[in-house]
C-alpha positions in Angstrom: -34.6 124.0 -23.9 -37.5 124.6 -25.7 -39.1 127.9 -24.8 -42.0 128.0 -21.8 -45.2 126.5 -23.9 -47.2 129.7 -23.6 -49.7 129.1 -25.3 -50.6 126.1 -23.1 -50.5 127.9 -19.9 -52.4 130.6 -22.2 -54.9 128.4 -23.9 -58.0 129.9 -25.8 -61.3 130.1 -23.2 -63.5 130.5 -25.7 -63.6 127.2 -26.0 -64.2 126.3 -22.0 -67.3 127.0 -20.8 -68.6 126.6 -17.4 -71.6 124.2 -16.1 -74.1 125.1 -14.2 -72.5 122.9 -11.4 -69.3 124.3 -12.5 -70.8 127.3 -10.6 -72.0 126.1 -7.8 -68.8 123.7 -7.3 -66.3 127.2 -7.5 -68.7 129.7 -6.6 -65.8 130.9 -3.2 -63.0 130.9 -6.4 -65.2 132.5 -8.7 -66.7 136.0 -6.0 -62.2 136.2 -5.6 -61.2 139.0 -8.1 -57.5 137.1 -9.0 -59.9 134.2 -10.2 -63.2 135.3 -11.2 -64.3 133.3 -14.3 -61.8 133.5 -16.3 -59.6 132.0 -13.8 -62.1 129.1 -13.4 -61.9 128.6 -17.0 -58.1 128.8 -16.9 -58.2 126.3 -14.5 -60.0 123.4 -16.3 -58.4 123.7 -19.1 -55.3 122.8 -17.4 -53.4 120.1 -17.1 -51.3 118.6 -14.1 -48.8 116.0 -14.5 -48.3 114.9 -10.1 -44.9 112.5 -9.8 -45.4 110.9 -6.5 -49.3 109.9 -4.4 -47.1 109.6 -0.9 -46.5 112.2 1.9 -47.1 115.6 -0.8 -48.8 114.3 -4.2 -51.1 112.9 -1.6 -52.1 116.3 -0.1 -51.5 118.0 -3.2 -53.7 115.8 -5.8 -56.9 116.6 -3.3 -56.8 120.3 -3.6 -55.7 120.7 -7.0 -58.5 118.5 -7.9 -60.9 121.0 -5.3 -59.9 123.6 -7.5 -61.2 122.7 -10.5 -57.8 121.3 -12.6 -59.6 120.1 -15.7 -56.9 116.9 -16.7 -54.1 115.2 -13.7 -51.4 113.1 -14.2 -50.1 111.2 -12.2 -46.7 108.6 -11.5 -46.1 106.2 -9.6 -45.7 101.8 -9.4 -46.0 101.5 -5.5 -48.4 100.0 -3.2 -50.2 101.3 0.1 -48.7 100.4 3.3 -50.0 101.1 6.3 -46.6 103.2 8.0 -48.4 105.3 4.3 -51.8 106.2 6.4 -49.9 108.9 9.0 -49.7 111.1 6.0 -51.1 110.5 2.6 -54.6 111.1 3.3 -55.5 110.1 0.4 -55.1 106.9 0.9 -57.2 104.8 3.4 -57.0 101.9 5.2 -59.6 99.5 2.5 -56.4 100.1 -0.4 -53.8 98.7 1.4 -51.9 96.7 -0.8 -53.1 97.8 -3.7 -51.3 100.4 -6.4 -51.5 104.2 -5.2 -52.5 105.3 -8.3 -55.5 103.2 -8.4 -56.7 104.8 -4.7 -55.4 108.3 -5.4 -58.2 108.5 -8.7 -60.1 106.6 -6.9 -60.8 109.5 -4.2 -60.5 111.6 -6.7 -63.5 110.8 -8.8 -64.8 111.3 -4.9 -63.8 114.7 -4.8 -64.4 115.7 -8.4 -66.1 113.1 -10.8 -65.0 115.7 -13.9 -61.4 115.1 -13.9 -60.0 113.4 -16.3 -57.5 111.7 -14.6 -55.0 109.5 -16.6 -53.0 106.8 -14.1 -48.9 105.9 -15.2 -48.6 102.7 -12.9 -44.5 102.6 -13.6 -40.8 103.7 -12.2 -40.2 107.5 -13.9 -36.2 107.1 -15.9 -35.1 108.4 -18.7 -36.2 106.6 -21.4 -39.6 107.7 -20.6 -39.8 111.1 -18.5 -40.1 113.5 -22.4 -42.9 111.3 -23.4 -45.1 111.4 -20.0 -44.4 114.4 -19.1 -45.2 116.3 -22.8 -48.3 116.7 -22.4 -48.9 118.4 -18.8 -48.9 122.3 -18.4 -47.1 121.5 -15.1 -45.0 119.2 -13.6 -45.3 119.2 -9.6 -42.1 117.3 -8.1 -43.5 115.5 -4.7 -40.3 112.3 -4.8 -38.2 111.5 -2.1 -35.0 110.9 -3.8 -32.1 112.7 -5.9 -32.2 110.2 -8.7 -35.7 111.6 -9.8 -35.4 115.1 -8.6 -32.6 115.5 -10.9 -34.3 113.2 -13.6 -37.4 115.7 -13.2 -35.5 118.6 -13.2 -33.7 118.0 -17.0 -36.9 116.5 -18.5 -38.3 120.2 -17.1 -35.6 122.5 -18.5 -35.7 120.8 -21.7 -39.1 120.8 -22.2 -39.7 124.2 -21.3 -42.6 123.1 -17.9 -42.0 124.9 -14.8 -41.0 122.5 -12.0 -42.7 122.6 -8.7 -41.5 121.3 -6.4 -41.2 120.5 -2.7 -39.3 118.3 0.3 -39.8 117.1 3.6 -38.1 115.4 6.3 -38.7 115.6 9.9 -40.3 118.9 11.0 -39.0 121.0 8.4 -39.6 121.3 4.7 -39.0 123.3 1.7 -40.4 124.0 -1.8 -40.0 125.7 -4.7 -40.9 126.9 -8.3 -37.7 125.8 -10.7 -37.2 126.4 -14.2 -39.8 129.3 -14.6 -40.4 132.8 -15.7 -35.8 132.6 -16.7 -35.7 131.3 -12.8 -33.3 129.1 -11.9 -33.4 124.6 -11.8 -32.9 122.6 -9.7 -29.0 122.2 -9.9 -29.0 125.6 -9.0 -30.5 124.7 -5.6 -28.1 121.4 -6.1 -25.1 120.5 -8.7 -24.0 118.1 -7.0 -26.1 115.0 -5.4 -25.1 114.3 -2.8 -23.5 111.0 -1.1 -25.8 108.2 -0.7 -26.5 107.2 2.1 -25.9 110.6 3.4 -29.4 111.9 3.8 -31.7 109.8 5.8 -34.9 108.9 4.2 -38.3 109.6 5.8 -38.6 106.0 7.1 -35.0 106.1 9.0 -35.6 109.7 9.8 -39.2 110.2 10.2 -41.3 112.4 9.6 -44.4 114.3 11.2 -47.5 113.4 9.4 -49.0 117.1 9.1 -45.5 118.7 7.8 -46.7 116.4 4.1 -50.1 118.6 4.1 -48.1 122.3 4.4 -45.6 121.8 1.8 -47.9 120.0 -0.3 -50.4 122.0 0.3 -47.7 125.3 -0.7 -47.2 123.3 -4.2 -50.8 123.1 -5.1 -50.8 127.4 -4.1 -48.0 127.4 -7.0 -48.8 124.8 -9.4 -52.9 127.2 -9.4 -50.6 130.6 -9.1 -49.4 129.3 -12.1 -52.4 128.4 -14.4 -54.1 131.6 -13.4 -50.8 133.6 -14.4 -50.0 135.2 -11.3 -46.9 138.0 -11.5 -45.7 136.7 -7.7 -44.4 132.8 -7.6 -41.7 131.0 -5.7 -39.8 131.1 -8.8 -36.3 132.7 -7.6 -37.2 132.0 -3.3 -36.7 129.1 -1.4 -39.5 128.8 1.2 -38.1 126.8 4.0 -39.9 125.5 7.1 -39.7 124.3 10.5 -42.4 123.2 12.2 -41.7 122.9 15.5 -40.8 126.6 15.6 -43.7 126.7 13.5 -41.1 130.2 11.9 -40.7 129.6 8.2 -37.3 131.6 5.9 -36.8 132.7 2.7 -34.1 132.3 0.9 -32.9 133.6 -2.3 -32.2 131.7 -5.5 -30.3 133.1 -8.9 -29.7 131.0 -12.6 -26.1 130.3 -12.0 -24.3 130.8 -15.6 -22.1 128.5 -15.5 -23.4 125.2 -14.1 -23.7 123.6 -17.0 -26.1 123.0 -20.0 -28.8 120.7 -20.0 -28.8 119.2 -23.3 -30.3 115.3 -22.9 -31.3 113.0 -20.0 -28.6 110.7 -18.2 -28.2 107.6 -16.3 -29.8 109.7 -13.0 -29.1 106.4 -10.7 -25.2 106.7 -11.9 -25.1 110.8 -11.2 -26.3 110.0 -7.5 -23.1 107.0 -7.2 -25.9 104.5 -6.3 -24.2 102.2 -8.5 -20.2 102.6 -6.6 -22.9 102.6 -3.5 -24.2 99.7 -3.8 -21.1 97.3 -5.2 -19.9 98.5 -2.1 -22.4 97.4 0.1 -22.7 94.0 -1.5 -18.4 93.9 -1.0 -18.4 95.6 2.3 -21.6 92.2 2.9 -19.4 89.7 1.3 -16.9 90.7 4.1 -18.9 90.8 7.0 -20.6 88.0 8.8 -23.7 87.5 8.8 -26.9 85.4 10.6 -30.9 85.2 9.6 -33.3 86.1 12.9 -33.8 82.3 12.3 -29.9 81.4 13.5 -30.5 83.9 16.0 -33.4 83.1 17.1 -31.5 79.7 17.2 -28.9 80.8 19.1 -30.3 82.5 21.6 -32.8 79.7 22.4 -29.5 77.2 22.5 -28.9 79.5 25.9 -25.7 80.4 24.6 -23.9 83.0 27.6 -20.8 83.8 25.0 -21.9 87.2 22.5 -23.7 90.5 23.2 -26.5 91.7 21.4 -25.8 95.3 19.9 -28.9 97.8 19.4 -27.7 100.7 17.4 -31.0 102.2 16.3 -32.2 105.7 18.2 -33.3 105.3 21.7 -37.3 106.1 20.8 -37.0 103.4 18.1 -35.7 101.1 20.7 -38.3 102.4 23.1 -41.8 101.5 20.0 -39.3 97.7 19.6 -36.3 95.6 21.5 -35.2 92.4 20.7 -35.2 91.1 24.8 -31.5 90.8 25.9 -30.3 93.8 23.3 -28.3 96.1 24.5 -28.6 99.8 22.8 -25.4 101.7 21.7 -26.8 104.2 18.7 -24.6 103.9 15.1 -24.0 107.8 15.9 -22.3 107.0 18.8 -20.3 104.3 17.6 -19.5 106.2 14.7 -17.9 109.2 16.4 -15.7 107.2 18.5 -17.0 107.5 21.8 -18.7 104.4 22.2 -16.5 102.1 20.6 -14.4 101.7 24.2 -17.4 101.1 25.4 -18.6 98.2 23.2 -15.2 97.0 23.5 -15.5 97.1 27.2 -19.4 95.0 27.4 -18.4 92.4 24.6 -15.6 91.3 27.1 -14.2 88.5 25.1 -17.1 87.8 24.2 -18.9 87.7 20.4 -20.6 90.4 19.1 -24.4 90.5 17.3 -25.8 93.4 15.8 -28.6 94.3 14.0 -30.8 98.0 13.7 -34.4 98.5 12.2 -33.2 96.5 8.6 -29.5 95.5 8.9 -27.9 98.7 6.5 -26.8 100.6 9.9 -25.6 97.8 11.9 -23.9 96.8 9.1 -21.8 100.4 9.1 -21.6 100.3 13.0 -20.1 97.1 12.6 -17.4 98.6 9.2 -16.1 101.1 12.1 -16.0 98.7 15.1 -14.0 96.8 12.5 -11.5 99.4 11.8 -11.3 99.6 15.2 -10.2 95.9 16.2 -13.6 94.6 16.7 -15.3 92.2 15.1 -18.7 91.0 14.8 -22.1 89.5 13.0 -24.5 91.6 11.2 -28.0 90.1 11.2 -29.6 90.1 8.2 -33.2 92.3 8.4 -33.0 93.4 11.8 -36.1 93.4 14.3 -38.3 93.8 11.3 -37.5 90.0 9.7 -38.1 89.2 13.3 -41.2 90.9 13.4 -41.8 89.4 10.7 -40.3 85.8 10.8 -40.2 84.9 15.1 -41.9 87.3 17.3 -45.2 89.4 15.6 -46.0 91.0 18.7 -43.1 92.9 18.2 -44.2 96.0 15.9 -42.8 97.4 12.4 -42.6 101.0 12.1 
């Protein structure tokens, strides 16, 4: 591991000058004793790389820009979707369908035209991570998947960069600072990744929009404090926030002396079991009967009464959108075994057809039911495909 690049976080401030516009723009910073002219020069001289411009990256980028960070790098390869706008506040409706990094850059320059913005429209990988991260003082992790989190962590360890971490799910969030001042890194919190699919994504489980603003703002705060040289950061402390209860808790984190030494970047998809899970899913799909939404529509239009259409989503999803004639039995009830006999009674010798939002959960449900001797057919693409191909009046979510 390389030592922290103290020169980058302690620039020669004699080379940094504040302009008249700077004095006006950052006047509320300048009168803070903890910031002052020297602190604002540090912010102007600093460079920060934000990985992701989603729920966390949006507030983070807005506040870092407004604070006067001189150079900001953005890594993202996604485009703006309407469903993003509930929480990804850096984007607007006019940018739907366009690259997120371009949308973010446009908004950044509306807030602060003096900020240098570097764009990396690519997926962060073991091949490019070190080169992309190397020029920046602080790395901020705004990602939502385990392979990229481990990759970001390990690259920061190899480069000696502080890693400002945050994550969100439903009504809960967490934040800390990794790899700073001899503190712990991500592998001290999560030595091993969870099995693929165990932790639902925000697309599956949902997330309160304003939660992103709170955790992203905490990440921005910690980034600014690191640049200012604050002696008190979240390094060694994991901050937990529950929005429903409006409570903060804190857990101590310590480096694990027995953790493996990070010597190089690896295949993080493989490390997190993604290829193995995909192969298992593909095998399951090969062994499972499937039908398209168009085939389902033809069956329904034929007037056939010898099948049951089972919806395995959660009750609140069923309230949002449903296929006419479907019966709701949530996946957790099937997985627990409590609803297997209910499904058997419901079928009463009829054919079973199952669907969910996009096809993944219904495939899991059919796998459980198959072990109980109940065969069924999965609807490819779920109700999302039904809305897109059959009935556009049914909302997507």
